[in-house]
DRENBA-328317 format. One line per field, with one value per residue (C-alpha): x, y, z; residue number from 0. Coordinates in nm, 2 decimals, always signed. Layout:
N
xx <- [X ...];
yy <- [Y ...];
zz <- [Z ...];
k <- [NUM ...];
This chain:
452
xx <- [+0.00 +0.12 +0.29 +0.26 +0.44 +0.68 +0.88 +1.24 +1.34 +1.15 +1.25 +1.44 +1.15 +0.90 +1.10 +1.17 +0.81 +0.70 +0.93 +0.85 +0.47 +0.45 +0.22 +0.28 -0.09 -0.06 +0.20 +0.04 +0.06 +0.26 +0.52 +0.55 +0.60 +0.87 +1.05 +1.06 +1.20 +1.46 +1.55 +1.58 +1.81 +2.03 +2.06 +2.17 +2.43 +2.56 +2.60 +2.74 +3.01 +3.10 +3.42 +3.56 +3.91 +3.78 +3.59 +3.87 +4.10 +3.84 +3.77 +4.14 +4.20 +3.91 +3.86 +4.11 +3.92 +3.56 +3.34 +3.10 +3.00 +2.65 +2.58 +2.67 +2.88 +2.64 +2.79 +3.07 +3.12 +3.25 +3.04 +3.12 +2.96 +2.66 +2.85 +3.12 +2.87 +2.68 +3.00 +3.12 +2.78 +2.75 +3.08 +2.99 +2.65 +2.81 +3.15 +3.01 +2.83 +2.53 +2.29 +1.98 +1.98 +1.74 +1.79 +1.71 +1.99 +2.20 +2.18 +2.21 +1.94 +1.95 +2.32 +2.33 +1.98 +1.95 +2.30 +2.22 +1.89 +2.01 +2.29 +2.05 +1.79 +2.03 +2.10 +1.74 +1.42 +1.26 +0.95 +0.93 +0.66 +0.87 +1.18 +0.99 +0.84 +1.18 +1.34 +1.07 +1.12 +1.50 +1.49 +1.23 +1.45 +1.78 +1.62 +1.42 +1.74 +1.91 +1.63 +1.67 +2.03 +2.05 +2.25 +2.47 +2.57 +2.70 +2.86 +3.09 +3.23 +3.02 +2.92 +2.56 +2.50 +2.72 +2.62 +2.24 +2.26 +2.37 +2.04 +1.85 +2.02 +1.96 +1.59 +1.54 +1.71 +1.55 +1.21 +1.30 +1.40 +1.07 +1.24 +1.01 +1.03 +1.30 +1.53 +1.48 +1.59 +1.90 +1.97 +1.94 +2.18 +2.43 +2.39 +2.43 +2.77 +2.90 +2.89 +3.10 +3.20 +3.41 +3.36 +3.74 +3.73 +3.52 +3.71 +3.88 +3.79 +3.69 +3.38 +3.21 +3.34 +3.09 +2.76 +2.92 +3.04 +2.70 +2.53 +2.76 +2.74 +2.36 +2.32 +2.55 +2.35 +2.02 +2.17 +2.32 +2.01 +1.80 +2.02 +1.97 +2.27 +2.17 +2.23 +2.09 +1.72 +1.79 +2.05 +1.93 +1.83 +2.06 +2.30 +2.58 +2.37 +2.38 +2.21 +2.40 +2.74 +2.73 +2.56 +2.56 +2.17 +1.88 +1.51 +1.34 +1.01 +1.16 +1.19 +0.85 +0.61 +0.37 +0.55 +0.35 +0.16 +0.43 +0.72 +1.06 +1.11 +0.86 +1.13 +1.40 +1.56 +1.77 +2.08 +2.11 +2.47 +2.75 +2.87 +2.79 +2.42 +2.50 +2.68 +2.38 +2.22 +2.55 +2.58 +2.22 +2.26 +2.59 +2.45 +2.14 +2.35 +2.59 +2.31 +2.11 +2.41 +2.62 +2.92 +3.28 +3.53 +3.74 +3.44 +3.42 +3.62 +3.48 +3.22 +3.06 +2.83 +2.63 +2.56 +2.45 +2.72 +2.73 +2.86 +3.19 +3.21 +3.17 +3.29 +3.54 +3.84 +4.02 +4.26 +4.12 +4.37 +4.15 +3.80 +3.69 +3.82 +3.65 +3.31 +3.39 +3.49 +3.23 +3.50 +3.56 +3.19 +3.11 +3.39 +3.32 +2.95 +3.02 +3.27 +3.12 +2.75 +2.70 +2.77 +2.78 +3.04 +3.26 +3.28 +3.41 +3.67 +4.05 +4.05 +3.81 +3.99 +4.32 +4.18 +4.38 +4.07 +3.87 +4.16 +4.20 +3.83 +3.82 +4.06 +3.82 +3.53 +3.46 +3.21 +3.06 +2.82 +2.52 +2.27 +2.00 +2.05 +1.87 +2.06 +1.91 +1.94 +2.22 +2.27 +2.52 +2.67 +2.91 +3.11 +3.21 +3.53 +3.31 +3.18 +2.84 +2.71 +2.48 +2.29 +2.07 +1.88 +1.83 +1.56 +1.55 +1.80 +1.68 +1.65 +1.54 +1.20 +1.07 +1.19 +1.20 +1.34 +1.06 +1.04 +1.16 +1.46 +1.55 +1.53 +1.76 +2.01 +1.99 +2.07 +2.36 +2.51 +2.45 +2.44 +2.82 +2.85 +2.56 +2.44 +2.12 +1.91 +1.99 +1.95 +1.60 +1.52 +1.65 +1.43 +1.13 +1.20 +1.25 +0.90 +0.75 +0.94 +0.64 +0.50 +0.83 +0.83 +1.21 +1.41 +1.72 +1.64 +1.74 +2.09 +2.12 +2.04 +2.26 +2.57 +2.81];
yy <- [+0.00 +0.36 +0.52 +0.89 +1.12 +0.87 +0.94 +1.01 +0.72 +0.45 +0.48 +0.15 -0.03 +0.11 -0.01 -0.35 -0.40 -0.31 -0.56 -0.83 -0.79 -0.71 -0.94 -1.01 -0.97 -0.60 -0.54 -0.37 -0.54 -0.25 -0.29 -0.66 -0.60 -0.34 -0.58 -0.84 -0.59 -0.51 -0.87 -0.93 -0.63 -0.75 -1.10 -0.98 -0.76 -1.04 -1.29 -1.03 -0.92 -1.27 -1.29 -0.95 -0.94 -0.80 -1.12 -1.35 -1.19 -1.21 -1.57 -1.66 -1.48 -1.62 -1.97 -2.13 -2.00 -2.08 -2.31 -2.57 -2.54 -2.41 -2.14 -2.06 -1.78 -1.69 -1.72 -1.95 -2.30 -2.23 -2.27 -2.11 -2.09 -1.86 -1.57 -1.57 -1.63 -1.32 -1.11 -1.24 -1.21 -0.86 -0.77 -0.92 -0.74 -0.40 -0.43 -0.29 -0.01 -0.12 -0.20 -0.03 +0.32 +0.49 +0.83 +1.04 +0.88 +0.72 +0.39 +0.08 -0.11 -0.46 -0.54 -0.58 -0.72 -0.96 -1.09 -1.20 -1.34 -1.55 -1.70 -1.79 -1.93 -2.20 -2.30 -2.31 -2.36 -2.02 -1.98 -1.71 -1.52 -1.52 -1.41 -1.13 -1.01 -1.00 -0.82 -0.55 -0.50 -0.49 -0.23 -0.03 -0.03 +0.08 +0.35 +0.50 +0.52 +0.68 +0.93 +1.03 +1.13 +1.25 +1.43 +1.51 +1.14 +1.10 +1.45 +1.36 +1.07 +0.76 +0.53 +0.51 +0.18 +0.00 +0.19 +0.14 -0.18 -0.37 -0.28 -0.39 -0.72 -0.77 -0.69 -0.92 -1.22 -1.14 -1.16 -1.50 -1.62 -1.49 -1.27 -1.10 -0.73 -0.77 -0.99 -0.78 -0.48 -0.68 -0.75 -0.38 -0.31 -0.55 -0.40 -0.05 -0.13 -0.26 +0.03 -0.02 +0.21 +0.52 +0.73 +0.76 +0.41 +0.51 +0.41 +0.11 -0.25 -0.16 +0.02 -0.31 -0.46 -0.23 -0.39 -0.73 -0.68 -0.51 -0.83 -1.05 -0.83 -0.80 -1.18 -1.23 -0.98 -1.16 -1.51 -1.39 -1.21 -1.53 -1.71 -1.45 -1.23 -0.90 -0.54 -0.19 -0.14 +0.22 +0.16 +0.44 +0.72 +0.68 +0.97 +0.75 +0.55 +0.52 +0.84 +1.07 +0.91 +0.87 +1.20 +1.56 +1.58 +1.34 +1.34 +1.05 +1.12 +0.99 +0.65 +0.62 +0.84 +0.64 +0.32 +0.04 +0.27 +0.40 +0.21 +0.33 +0.05 +0.24 +0.51 +0.26 +0.31 +0.09 +0.18 +0.17 +0.27 +0.09 +0.38 +0.64 +0.74 +1.11 +1.08 +0.92 +1.24 +1.33 +0.99 +0.99 +1.33 +1.25 +0.93 +1.12 +1.39 +1.13 +0.93 +1.23 +1.40 +1.09 +1.26 +1.14 +1.24 +1.45 +1.67 +1.77 +2.08 +2.09 +1.95 +2.16 +2.00 +2.17 +1.93 +1.90 +1.98 +1.62 +1.52 +1.69 +1.59 +1.22 +1.19 +1.46 +1.24 +1.41 +1.13 +0.79 +0.51 +0.20 +0.10 +0.13 +0.49 +0.56 +0.50 +0.82 +1.04 +1.25 +1.34 +0.98 +0.90 +1.18 +1.10 +0.72 +0.79 +1.02 +0.78 +0.44 +0.53 +0.34 +0.34 -0.03 -0.22 -0.23 +0.15 +0.14 -0.13 -0.08 -0.10 +0.20 +0.41 +0.35 +0.41 +0.69 +0.83 +0.84 +1.00 +1.27 +1.36 +1.34 +1.63 +1.84 +1.79 +2.06 +2.02 +2.30 +2.25 +2.45 +2.42 +2.51 +2.16 +1.86 +1.54 +1.36 +1.65 +1.78 +2.05 +1.96 +2.19 +2.05 +2.29 +2.14 +2.21 +2.38 +2.63 +2.48 +2.43 +2.15 +2.19 +1.94 +1.96 +1.63 +1.70 +1.34 +1.07 +0.74 +0.50 +0.77 +0.74 +1.00 +0.79 +0.43 +0.13 -0.09 -0.46 -0.55 -0.30 -0.47 -0.81 -0.68 -0.55 -0.89 -1.08 -0.85 -0.92 -1.29 -1.46 -1.48 -1.64 -1.89 -1.91 -1.81 -2.10 -2.05 -1.67 -1.72 -1.97 -1.72 -1.44 -1.66 -1.76 -1.40 -1.30 -1.60 -1.53 -1.49 -1.83 -2.03 -2.31 -2.28 -1.97 -2.19 -2.32 -1.97 -2.00 -2.35 -2.23 -1.92 -2.12 -2.30];
zz <- [+0.00 -0.06 +0.23 +0.34 +0.59 +0.74 +1.05 +0.96 +1.19 +1.01 +0.64 +0.63 +0.81 +0.56 +0.26 +0.42 +0.50 +0.15 -0.01 +0.24 +0.20 -0.17 -0.37 -0.74 -0.81 -0.71 -0.98 -1.28 -1.62 -1.78 -1.50 -1.56 -1.94 -1.88 -1.65 -1.92 -2.16 -1.90 -1.86 -2.23 -2.26 -1.97 -2.10 -2.44 -2.28 -2.05 -2.33 -2.56 -2.31 -2.21 -2.42 -2.35 -2.22 -1.89 -1.82 -1.94 -1.68 -1.40 -1.47 -1.49 -1.16 -0.96 -1.10 -0.86 -0.56 -0.67 -0.47 -0.62 -0.98 -0.91 -1.17 -1.53 -1.67 -1.96 -2.31 -2.18 -2.06 -1.71 -1.39 -1.05 -0.71 -0.71 -0.54 -0.80 -1.08 -0.97 -0.98 -1.32 -1.50 -1.35 -1.50 -1.84 -1.85 -1.80 -1.98 -2.31 -2.12 -2.33 -2.05 -1.93 -1.77 -1.53 -1.67 -1.37 -1.16 -1.43 -1.24 -1.46 -1.27 -1.41 -1.37 -0.99 -0.95 -1.24 -1.21 -0.85 -0.94 -1.24 -1.03 -0.74 -0.98 -1.10 -0.74 -0.61 -0.82 -0.91 -1.12 -1.38 -1.18 -0.86 -1.06 -1.23 -0.90 -0.73 -1.03 -1.01 -0.64 -0.66 -0.92 -0.73 -0.42 -0.59 -0.80 -0.51 -0.31 -0.60 -0.64 -0.27 -0.31 -0.67 -0.79 -0.48 -0.42 -0.78 -0.77 -0.48 -0.68 -0.61 -0.90 -0.81 -0.99 -0.73 -0.42 -0.48 -0.68 -0.37 -0.21 -0.52 -0.52 -0.15 -0.19 -0.49 -0.33 +0.00 -0.17 -0.31 +0.03 +0.18 +0.44 +0.68 +0.75 +1.02 +0.82 +0.51 +0.72 +0.82 +0.46 +0.38 +0.67 +0.53 +0.19 +0.32 +0.47 +0.14 -0.10 -0.41 -0.70 -0.76 -1.07 -1.09 -1.24 -1.55 -1.87 -1.70 -1.64 -1.29 -1.39 -1.48 -1.16 -0.97 -1.08 -1.05 -0.69 -0.60 -0.72 -0.52 -0.21 -0.23 -0.27 +0.03 +0.24 +0.18 +0.25 +0.57 +0.69 +0.61 +0.86 +1.13 +1.08 +1.24 +1.14 +1.21 +1.15 +1.04 +0.77 +0.55 +0.79 +1.09 +1.16 +1.04 +0.80 +0.42 +0.32 +0.56 +0.51 +0.13 +0.03 +0.12 +0.08 +0.08 +0.04 +0.22 +0.05 -0.27 -0.11 +0.06 -0.14 -0.36 -0.27 -0.43 -0.66 -0.89 -1.03 -1.13 -1.39 -1.61 -1.63 -1.74 -2.09 -2.32 -2.51 -2.89 -2.85 -2.64 -2.43 -2.16 -2.22 -2.20 -2.54 -2.71 -2.84 -3.01 -3.17 -3.28 -3.44 -3.61 -3.76 -3.89 -4.05 -4.20 -4.35 -4.48 -4.64 -4.73 -4.58 -4.60 -4.33 -4.57 -4.64 -4.27 -4.16 -3.80 -3.58 -3.30 -3.04 -2.77 -2.48 -2.12 -1.87 -1.75 -2.10 -2.06 -1.69 -1.77 -2.13 -2.18 -2.27 -2.56 -2.65 -2.54 -2.58 -2.54 -2.63 -2.27 -2.26 -2.59 -2.42 -2.22 -2.51 -2.68 -2.93 -3.03 -3.03 -3.27 -3.50 -3.50 -3.57 -3.86 -4.02 -3.95 -3.91 -3.58 -3.21 -3.13 -2.94 -3.25 -3.26 -2.90 -2.95 -2.93 -3.31 -3.35 -3.09 -3.27 -3.62 -3.80 -3.97 -3.65 -3.46 -3.73 -3.72 -3.35 -3.34 -3.53 -3.28 -3.03 -2.75 -2.54 -2.25 -2.15 -1.87 -2.12 -2.28 -2.14 -2.06 -2.36 -2.60 -2.83 -3.09 -3.37 -3.63 -3.89 -4.11 -4.44 -4.64 -4.91 -4.65 -4.60 -4.25 -4.15 -3.83 -3.64 -3.31 -3.13 -2.86 -2.73 -2.82 -2.95 -2.66 -2.42 -2.24 -2.49 -2.79 -2.65 -2.83 -2.96 -2.88 -3.23 -3.19 -2.86 -3.03 -3.31 -3.05 -2.87 -3.19 -3.27 -2.93 -2.90 -3.24 -3.28 -2.94 -2.90 -3.26 -3.43 -3.31 -2.94 -2.98 -3.12 -2.83 -2.57 -2.71 -2.70 -2.34 -2.23 -2.36 -2.18 -1.86 -1.64 -1.72 -1.69 -1.44 -1.39 -1.49 -1.48 -1.83 -1.97 -1.82 -1.97 -2.32 -2.28 -2.18 -2.41];
k <- [0 1 2 3 4 5 6 7 8 9 10 11 12 13 14 15 16 17 18 19 20 21 22 23 24 25 26 27 28 29 30 31 32 33 34 35 36 37 38 39 40 41 42 43 44 45 46 47 48 49 50 51 52 53 54 55 56 57 58 59 60 61 62 63 64 65 66 67 68 69 70 71 72 73 74 75 76 77 78 79 80 81 82 83 84 85 86 87 88 89 90 91 92 93 94 95 96 97 98 99 100 101 102 103 104 105 106 107 108 109 110 111 112 113 114 115 116 117 118 119 120 121 122 123 124 125 126 127 128 129 130 131 132 133 134 135 136 137 138 139 140 141 142 143 144 145 146 147 148 149 150 151 152 153 154 155 156 157 158 159 160 161 162 163 164 165 166 167 168 169 170 171 172 173 174 175 176 177 178 179 180 181 182 183 184 185 186 187 188 189 190 191 192 193 194 195 196 197 198 199 200 201 202 203 204 205 206 207 208 209 210 211 212 213 214 215 216 217 218 219 220 221 222 223 224 225 226 227 228 229 230 231 232 233 234 235 236 237 238 239 240 241 242 243 244 245 246 247 248 249 250 251 252 253 254 255 256 257 258 259 260 261 262 263 264 265 266 267 268 269 270 271 272 273 274 275 276 277 278 279 280 281 282 283 284 285 286 287 288 289 290 291 292 293 294 295 296 297 298 299 300 301 302 303 304 305 306 307 308 309 310 311 312 313 314 315 316 317 318 319 320 321 322 323 324 325 326 327 328 329 330 331 332 333 334 335 336 337 338 339 340 341 342 343 344 345 346 347 348 349 350 351 352 353 354 355 356 357 358 359 360 361 362 363 364 365 366 367 368 369 370 371 372 373 374 375 376 377 378 379 380 381 382 383 384 385 386 387 388 389 390 391 392 393 394 395 396 397 398 399 400 401 402 403 404 405 406 407 408 409 410 411 412 413 414 415 416 417 418 419 420 421 422 423 424 425 426 427 428 429 430 431 432 433 434 435 436 437 438 439 440 441 442 443 444 445 446 447 448 449 450 451];
């Protein structure tokens, strides 16, 4: 039931009670449908990223220390214990920076939550309905926490996907474990004490470690709480609790207001481009201009883009040296989009970042920020060598809530990520299983199909 005017000393209890007492029948159909879209997108990203060097290194480093082979690493043939599987699938799902984004907070909601759920669902039988319910609740918890401290928490340097994602994973697994209010609060306390993720790590392998570790930590939190491992009942609101320690400002109403009647997953978005979402309007516009004008790089004298201030703060790398760094360079993104007409994982590979033509055009890109520009907006002006100027305004990037990707577009993205890894037949089977998620008797069959 919706909550109103809570005491500032009972925020954690209200959230824990809501998750513990939530009934799947009270979840509106549009919310369930969006959760399935979120899962489909996550699965494609997890399989698609499964052979990136980042995951190869992580598997080689951790394999000697894994426990029983309980859960799959999607897109591969290795199995790990569920705690390590949650970590590794979380890394894989985020390494391309192609996963979902809650635009208000820039949380990538699915990575921590679904990575924990998929690992657990291979260890213990989980129906599609229970899995979907837990997924929705986990994302609700992490995004509401994010709303309560945005933007100050992110501004001081925390990677909000890791710091809130651990709560989402704890909530989701806690729901599967049927934790009561007290034990759910303990799970939240354990999650609160394990924040992970510094923005300093963006552009390195460590960025994708954040949702993976959040998944692992949240799973651990719920398992411990289920056994009676205690923690504070005021993990959010205490003087030295999560909100006060990790942010310079908070608004608890963002956590409790309309709880159970509005759902943050309806504000989720999916990326058509494999990079930081703040660059998407620029890529979108550059591809439009390239296609409309059939431009070649040697025709372009200069490229000027007007963007939201967060673009230069997050993606202002002038000379990226690796594909991971390229994901945080608006200059590279614009040049690659103009030359190659896309912004997929290939345009953010080491190959693309080191391409001489892209490097040359990158040097002719100038980005300026303005508070008058929205986060999913861009203004692009290209001056050609013949003196002509081509201008384009992108009010909302493709993939944003205002211009969402359709189901068929999500399927095409999924195919592009997974076919080369598991083959066309398994890819088609996985897409079908995702759309039928709510009716599945055992979610583990998805991991079976998605593994080699």
